[in-house]
C-alpha positions in Angstrom: 94.8 132.4 101.4 96.3 128.9 101.9 99.1 127.7 99.8 98.4 124.6 97.7 101.9 123.4 96.9 101.8 120.3 99.2 103.6 119.2 102.4 107.2 120.1 101.2 106.2 123.7 100.5 104.5 123.9 103.8 107.6 122.8 105.6 109.8 125.5 103.9 107.1 128.1 104.6 107.1 127.3 108.3 110.9 127.4 108.4 111.0 130.8 106.8 108.3 132.0 109.2 110.2 131.0 112.3 113.4 132.4 110.9 111.8 135.8 110.5 110.3 135.5 114.0 113.7 134.9 115.5 115.0 138.0 113.8 112.1 140.1 115.1 111.1 141.3 111.6 107.5 140.0 111.6 104.6 142.6 111.8 102.4 142.3 114.8 99.5 140.8 112.8 101.7 138.1 111.4 103.1 137.3 114.9 99.5 136.7 116.1 98.6 134.4 113.2 98.2 130.6 113.8 99.3 128.4 110.9 98.0 124.9 110.2 100.2 122.8 107.9 99.3 119.3 106.9 102.5 117.3 106.4 101.3 113.8 107.4 102.3 111.2 104.8 99.7 108.5 104.3 101.4 105.2 103.5 99.5 102.4 101.7 101.0 99.0 101.1 99.4 97.5 97.9 99.4 94.0 96.4 98.3 93.4 92.8 97.5 90.0 91.2 96.1 89.2 87.8 92.8 87.5 87.0 94.6 84.1 87.4 95.9 85.0 90.9 99.5 85.5 89.7 101.5 88.3 91.5 102.0 91.4 89.4 105.2 93.1 90.5 106.4 95.3 87.6 103.9 98.2 87.6 105.1 101.8 87.8 103.9 104.9 89.7 102.0 106.1 86.6 99.9 102.9 86.5 98.2 103.7 89.8 95.6 106.2 91.0 94.7 106.9 94.6 91.5 108.3 96.0 90.7 109.4 99.6 87.0 109.7 100.3 86.4 109.7 96.5 88.8 112.6 96.1 91.9 112.1 93.8 95.3 112.3 95.5 98.8 112.9 94.1 101.3 110.1 94.7 104.4 111.4 96.4 106.2 108.2 97.3 106.4 105.0 95.2 108.4 101.8 95.7 108.2 98.4 94.1 109.0 95.4 96.4 109.5 97.8 99.3 112.4 97.4 101.7 110.5 99.1 104.5 111.4 97.1 107.7 108.9 94.4 108.6 107.4 94.1 112.1 105.6 90.8 112.3 103.5 89.2 115.1 102.7 85.6 114.8 99.6 84.8 116.8 98.7 81.1 117.1 95.4 79.6 118.3 96.1 76.8 120.8 92.5 76.3 121.9 90.6 73.0 122.0 88.7 73.9 118.8 91.8 73.6 116.8 93.0 70.0 117.1 96.4 69.8 115.6 99.8 68.6 116.4 101.6 71.5 118.2 105.0 70.1 117.3 104.1 70.3 113.6 102.8 73.8 114.1 106.0 74.9 115.9 108.1 73.5 113.1 106.1 75.4 110.5 106.4 78.6 112.5 110.2 78.1 112.7 110.5 77.6 109.0 108.5 80.8 108.4 110.6 82.9 110.7 113.8 81.7 109.1 112.5 82.3 105.6 111.0 85.7 105.9 113.1 87.7 108.4 115.8 90.0 107.0 118.4 91.8 109.2 116.1 94.9 109.4 113.0 92.9 110.4 111.7 91.6 113.7 109.1 89.2 115.0 107.1 88.6 118.1 105.2 85.4 119.0 101.9 85.1 120.8 99.6 82.2 121.6 95.9 82.6 122.5 93.4 80.3 124.0 91.6 81.1 127.2 94.1 83.9 127.6 96.6 85.8 125.4 100.3 85.1 126.1 103.3 86.7 124.6 105.9 84.0 124.2 108.6 86.4 123.0 108.6 90.2 122.4 109.9 91.7 119.2 113.3 90.3 118.3 115.7 89.6 115.4 117.1 86.6 117.3 116.0 83.5 115.5 117.1 81.2 118.4 114.8 83.2 120.6 111.9 82.8 118.2 112.6 79.1 117.9 112.5 78.7 121.6 109.2 80.7 121.8 107.3 78.5 119.4 108.5 75.4 121.2 106.5 76.8 124.3 103.1 76.5 122.7 100.6 75.0 125.1 96.9 74.0 124.5 94.0 75.3 126.5 90.2 75.5 126.1 88.6 78.8 125.1 89.6 81.0 122.2 90.3 84.7 122.8 90.7 85.5 119.1 89.6 89.2 119.2 91.5 89.9 122.3 94.6 88.6 120.6 94.0 90.8 117.6 93.5 93.9 119.8 96.6 93.2 121.9 98.7 92.2 118.9 97.6 95.4 117.0 98.4 97.7 119.9 101.9 96.1 120.3 102.6 96.4 116.6 101.3 100.0 116.6 104.3 101.0 118.7 106.7 99.9 116.0 108.0 101.8 112.9 107.7 100.3 109.5 105.3 97.6 108.1 103.1 96.1 110.7 101.8 92.6 110.0 99.7 90.2 112.2 99.7 86.6 111.1 96.8 84.7 112.7 96.6 80.9 112.7 93.1 80.0 113.8 89.7 78.5 112.8 88.1 81.9 113.8 85.9 80.4 116.6 86.0 83.2 119.2 84.6 81.9 122.5 86.0 84.4 125.0 83.6 87.2 123.9 85.4 90.0 125.9 86.3 91.8 122.7 84.3 92.0 119.5 84.9 91.8 115.8 84.4 95.6 115.6 86.9 96.1 118.4 89.5 94.0 116.6 89.0 95.7 113.2 89.3 99.2 114.7 92.4 98.2 116.7 94.0 96.9 113.5 93.1 99.9 111.4 94.1 102.5 114.0 97.5 100.9 114.4 97.9 100.4 110.6 98.2 96.6 110.9 97.8 94.2 108.0 96.2 90.9 109.0 97.0 87.6 107.3 94.5 84.9 108.3 95.6 81.3 108.1 92.3 79.5 108.5 92.8 76.0 110.0 89.6 74.0 109.6 90.2 70.6 111.4 87.2 68.8 109.8 86.0 70.7 106.7 82.6 69.0 106.5 82.0 69.1 110.3 78.5 70.1 111.3 80.1 72.2 114.1 82.3 74.1 111.7 82.3 77.8 112.6 81.7 79.4 109.1 80.9 82.7 110.8 84.3 82.7 112.4 86.0 81.9 109.1 84.1 84.8 107.5 85.4 87.1 110.2 89.0 86.1 109.6 88.5 86.7 105.8 86.9 90.1 106.2 89.5 91.2 108.8 92.2 90.4 106.2 90.4 92.2 103.4 89.7 95.4 105.4 93.3 95.7 106.5 95.0 95.0 103.2 96.2 91.5 104.1 95.0 88.2 102.8 93.5 84.9 103.9 94.6 81.4 103.2 93.1 78.0 104.1 95.5 75.5 105.7 94.7 72.6 103.5 96.9 70.3 101.4 100.5 71.2 102.1 99.7 72.3 105.6 101.0 75.3 107.5 104.3 75.3 105.7 102.6 76.0 102.3 100.3 78.7 103.9 103.3 80.5 105.5 105.1 80.4 102.2 102.2 82.2 100.5 102.3 84.9 103.2 106.0 85.3 102.7 105.5 85.7 98.9 102.8 88.2 99.4 104.8 90.4 101.7 107.8 90.4 99.4 105.9 91.7 96.5 104.2 94.8 98.0 104.1 98.2 96.5 104.5 101.2 98.8 102.4 104.2 97.8 102.5 107.4 99.8 100.6 110.7 99.5 100.0 113.9 101.4 96.2 114.2 101.7 94.6 117.0 99.7 91.1 118.4 100.0 90.2 116.2 102.9 86.6 115.8 104.0 86.4 118.1 107.1 85.6 116.5 110.4 85.9 112.9 109.2 87.4 110.5 111.8 87.9 107.7 109.2 89.2 108.3 105.7 88.5 105.6 103.1 91.3 104.9 100.6 90.9 103.3 97.2 93.8 102.4 94.9 93.1 101.6 91.2 94.9 100.9 88.0 93.0 103.2 85.5 94.4 101.8 82.3 93.3 98.3 83.0 89.9 96.6 82.5 87.9 96.2 85.6 88.6 92.5 85.9 92.2 92.5 84.7 93.8 93.1 88.2 92.9 92.5 91.8 94.3 95.4 93.9 94.5 94.9 97.7 95.1 97.6 100.2 93.7 98.7 103.6 90.2 100.2 103.6 91.4 103.5 105.0 92.8 105.1 108.1 91.8 107.0 111.2 92.7 110.6 111.4 94.8 111.6 114.4 93.1 115.0 114.6 90.0 116.4 112.9 90.6 116.9 109.2 90.9 120.4 107.8 90.1 121.8 104.4 93.2 122.2 102.2 
């Protein structure tokens, strides 16, 4: 019969089991038993705004409910305005379809880095056009970041989905919050990776995407609204957010990203009663006491299981 006391009990049970084994006091049947203990903590970063779009940052653990594959979960970890270290990749589209002043773009990126990075955080910088280039790997050195964004160079095609895949895989090797900030109009012309590839890479590596959509000529007949929609849905599915670069320019859009990241809740749970054999587990976070339209709750759509799920 499997114990149902959660991950902590499972750890103590395993410790006791191995201690008895070391002393040679286990019966033969027990020595031949294989134990499976699920101790993986699922971490969800959550943003809440009210019906007017204002950030709601004073909720408590008891305000939230979490469901995995429609099955209720018990919240084990809860933090407001989480201090979890931030790993941020800034990926900037420098293709011909985004006609903007690279000097102004570099200045906005510098301001963003100086504003958001704390001593425990780090940032990498990428540019993407025909190819994807890493201008600096993850660093806490602001001078190194300043130099990287000064190296932006324009090219022709747009390898947007390649950039998301490569950025997500790089972020996936880091510990803490993983955020990919994209500056683009969404017009992918490289076509070597797909939207599905990009979304899966982001979700598998637990990356939140923030899309800063730069539309050079809003009423243009050649405007890629499909690309814009892709940037919007990528942000929604990964728990991030999209912003249009309009009045106020990139500085204002970067400031909105910074505000959003500073007001995230961290909710963690040990999965109970998982759907057996599911590769992808869908996660929904709600505020039960509130009316349906009172709050907008944002979090990633779910996560990929590392191993086939087992019944608890």
